[in-house]
C-alpha positions in Angstrom: 112.4 102.1 101.3 109.2 100.7 102.0 111.4 97.3 103.0 113.7 99.1 105.6 110.1 100.1 107.2 108.9 96.5 107.2 112.1 95.5 108.4 112.1 97.8 111.0 108.7 97.2 112.6 108.9 93.4 112.1 111.9 94.3 114.1 110.0 96.6 116.6 107.1 93.7 117.1 109.8 90.8 118.0 110.4 93.0 121.0 106.8 93.0 122.2 105.8 90.6 124.8 102.1 88.9 124.5 100.8 90.7 127.7 101.8 93.9 126.0 100.2 93.2 123.2 97.4 92.2 124.6 97.2 95.3 126.6 97.4 97.7 123.6 95.0 95.9 121.5 92.4 96.5 124.1 93.4 100.3 123.9 93.2 100.3 120.6 89.6 98.8 120.3 88.7 101.2 123.4 89.5 104.0 120.9 87.7 102.5 118.0 84.7 102.9 120.0 85.1 106.6 119.8 85.1 106.4 115.9 81.4 107.9 114.5 81.5 104.1 112.4 79.2 102.0 114.5 75.9 102.7 112.6 76.8 100.6 109.6 76.3 96.9 109.1 79.1 95.2 107.4 82.6 95.3 109.0 85.6 93.6 107.3 88.0 92.3 109.7 91.1 90.5 109.9 92.2 87.9 112.4 95.7 88.1 113.8 98.7 86.1 112.9 99.8 85.8 116.2 103.2 84.2 114.9 103.9 87.9 113.3 102.8 89.5 116.7 100.1 91.7 115.2 97.3 93.5 117.0 94.8 90.9 118.6 91.7 91.3 116.5 89.9 89.2 119.1 88.8 92.5 121.4 87.3 94.2 118.2 85.3 91.1 117.1 83.9 90.9 120.4 82.5 94.6 120.1 80.9 93.7 116.7 79.4 90.8 117.9 78.0 92.9 120.8 76.6 95.5 118.4 75.2 92.8 116.3 77.1 93.7 113.3 77.9 91.9 110.4 81.4 90.5 110.4 83.1 89.6 107.5 86.4 87.8 106.9 88.8 87.2 104.3 90.1 83.9 102.6 93.6 84.8 100.4 93.8 83.8 97.1 97.6 82.9 96.9 97.7 82.9 93.1 95.9 86.0 92.2 96.5 87.8 95.5 92.8 88.3 95.6 90.7 88.1 98.6 87.6 86.3 98.7 85.3 87.8 101.5 82.8 85.7 103.9 80.3 86.1 106.5 81.1 84.9 110.1 78.5 83.0 111.4 78.2 80.4 114.4 79.1 77.6 111.7 82.1 79.5 109.8 85.2 77.2 110.1 88.2 79.0 110.8 92.0 77.4 109.3 95.4 79.0 109.2 96.8 78.9 105.6 100.4 78.3 104.9 101.2 81.9 106.3 99.6 81.2 109.0 96.7 83.4 108.3 93.3 82.2 110.3 91.0 82.5 107.5 87.6 80.9 106.8 87.6 77.6 104.8 84.3 78.7 102.8 81.1 80.0 103.8 78.3 82.9 102.3 80.4 85.0 100.0 80.2 88.6 100.4 80.9 91.1 97.6 83.9 93.7 98.9 81.1 96.5 97.3 78.7 95.8 100.4 81.6 95.9 102.9 81.0 99.4 104.7 84.3 99.6 107.1 87.6 97.9 106.9 89.8 97.2 109.8 93.4 97.0 107.7 96.4 95.4 109.0 99.4 97.0 108.4 103.3 97.3 109.4 103.6 101.2 109.3 101.7 103.9 108.6 102.1 107.8 108.1 101.0 111.1 108.9 98.8 111.3 105.8 97.4 108.1 106.0 99.6 106.0 103.3 100.5 102.3 105.4 103.0 99.6 104.6 102.0 96.0 104.8 103.5 92.7 103.8 104.5 94.0 100.5 101.8 91.5 98.3 99.1 94.2 97.5 96.5 91.9 98.9 94.7 95.0 100.9 95.4 97.7 97.9 93.5 95.2 95.6 90.9 94.6 97.8 90.4 98.2 98.9 90.3 99.2 95.3 87.1 96.9 94.8 85.4 98.2 97.7 82.5 100.5 97.1 84.4 104.6 97.0 82.4 105.6 100.6 83.9 102.5 102.5 86.0 103.7 105.8 89.3 102.2 105.7 90.6 102.3 109.6 94.1 101.1 109.9 95.2 99.2 113.3 99.2 99.9 114.7 100.7 98.8 118.2 103.1 102.0 116.9 102.5 105.8 116.1 103.1 107.3 112.8 105.8 107.6 110.5 106.6 111.5 109.3 106.2 110.1 105.7 106.2 107.2 103.8 108.3 107.5 100.2 107.6 105.5 97.4 103.8 105.8 97.2 102.6 103.9 93.9 99.4 105.1 92.6 97.7 101.6 93.8 98.7 102.5 97.2 94.9 103.0 98.8 95.2 105.7 101.8 93.6 104.8 105.3 90.6 107.3 106.6 91.7 106.9 110.0 94.3 104.6 111.7 94.0 104.0 115.6 97.1 103.3 118.1 96.8 102.6 121.7 97.6 106.1 122.5 96.0 108.1 119.4 93.5 108.0 117.0 94.8 109.8 113.3 92.3 111.2 110.7 93.4 111.4 107.8 91.9 114.3 105.2 90.0 112.9 101.9 
């Protein structure tokens, strides 16, 4: 069933124009400004895989930089399915990996336990805060290693599914999911 959802939302994305992604991404960034999350210091952000027509995270990056926040980016270890986290600085070199994911080449490593807010990529999510990603488990493993109070915010171009079946014990639910039209808050 998760694979059906993956396919459905990957197909929906193919029908979106770059202009529509840009507009929806700005709307999502504006909706994020209304959340009570801006008093923290360390924010984990994913960089957009434009080939997969993901939300453009540049507007969020600009907000974080404007608020003088510490921005943490990940580099995927394709062998272990782990994310290594690095502080974004003026000297950070960004390079695409074999899956076209832009990531830092290296830098100042930040432990997952220091990260306070995580913006989570996804393909689909439901009204209970469960998400479907690309299926490799990188983010579930990463979120499990964060401190228990970390705020997990999904970013979606589309609205919620009613319920995602086949939730695993290792699936880490979101606290919020922000779309162009609505912000979903999930119970803890």
